[in-house]
Every structure is written in structure tokens, then in C-alpha cells.
N, C-alpha and C positions, 0 to 999 in steps of 0.2 A: 503494499499499499504505500503510495506516494504522499508525503505529508510535509508541510511547513509549519513552522512555529515561530512567533514574533513576540517579544515584550512590547507593550504599547503604554503609552502614559495617558490612561483613560480608565474610569471605573467600567467594572465588568458589564453594568446595565447598558452604558451607552455603547460598548462594543456589540452586545446582543442586539439592539435596535439598529446599529449601523449594518450588520449583516442582513437583518429583515428587510431594510430599506435597499440595499444593493440587489438583493434577490428578487424584490418587487419589481425595481426598475427593469430587471432582465426579463421579468415574466416568468420566473422559475415557479416550480410546484415545490413546496417544502412542507415538513412537518414542524409547526411552530411550536417552541418549548421553550421556556426561560429557564429552566434547569436541565442539564444534561446537552447532548449533542442535538444540533439541528441538521437533518438530513435534508438535502434537497437534489433534484435533478435540475441541473443548468446546463444551457447550451452556450458553449466556449468554444470559439474556432469553428462553428458550424458543426459541432458534434455535441450531442447531449449525453452528459456523464452523470454518475451519482456521486454526491460529494457530502462530507461532513464538516461542521464548524462547531468548534468549541470555544469557551472563553473562560480561563481559569484566573480567579482573583487572587493576587498577590497581595495588595494593601488597597485600602479604600479608593485611592487614584491611580493604581497601577494593575495592569491584566496580562495574561498570554494569549494570543489569538492563535488558534490551531486550525488549520485547513488541511484537508485530507480527501484524495479521491479515491472512493470506495469501489466504485465498478466505472472503469473506463469505457468509452464508446469503442465499439469494435473498429480495428485499422488504426488507431492512434500509435504513433511512435512515441517512444521514451521522451524525446524531446517536446513533442506535443502535449503529453501528458503533464511535463513540468512547466511548459509555458502556461497550461490551464490553469494549474493550481497557483501559480505566481499572479496571474491575471486575477483570480478572484481574491486572493490575500491583498495584492495592491489596490483593487476596487474598494476593499473594506477600509483599508488603512486611509485612502485618499478621502473617503466619505467621513471618517473620524476627522481627520484634518479640516476638512469644510466645516463641520458641525463646530469643531472647537473654535475656528477663526471668526465664526459668526456671532458667537456669544459675547 
């Protein structure tokens, strides 16, 4: 399973809402849960794969964002799998930055 994780300077709740916002903008199907993993089918690079998102709280204002590809679309190369996971990670991080900048 291909995964990325990143330390982020925002509360867990904000990161979870950022994941929902990004998935909504992409028109993705997902199982919404405030606790545990968020599983989603998302179309990235023209291929629909299954992903999992999780946010681990470290302190009140810091968290760890996890993005994993659970089931890749058939025919994806390793590079395309890595690009898809990185794209989703970067999309969530960018959304968090936008929200924090507007506060």
C-alpha cells in the first residue's frame, strides 16, 4: 500500500474538514467519519482509485495527515500511483493553507 504522511500545523478537526472539502470539490464518493479513516473513491489523473485519509492529533494545534492508496485503478504505473497520492496530499495541504490565510 502506497502511503504518505506529513506533519501539519493545524488542529485535527481543521484537517478533517479540509479532506472533506477537497473530496467534495473533486466530486468523490466517500464515507464521512470524524473519527477513524475516511475512505474515498477519487478520480486522479483520469483513473478512479480507492484512498484512505487519516489525521492523528499531536497537540491542540498540530496533527499528522496520512494519505494512502488502498486499491489502485488497474493499469496504473508505480509512478502514477505515487503522483496520485502526492496530488491528494498536496491538495489537502493547499486547502489548509488557504483557510489559514483567510482567518
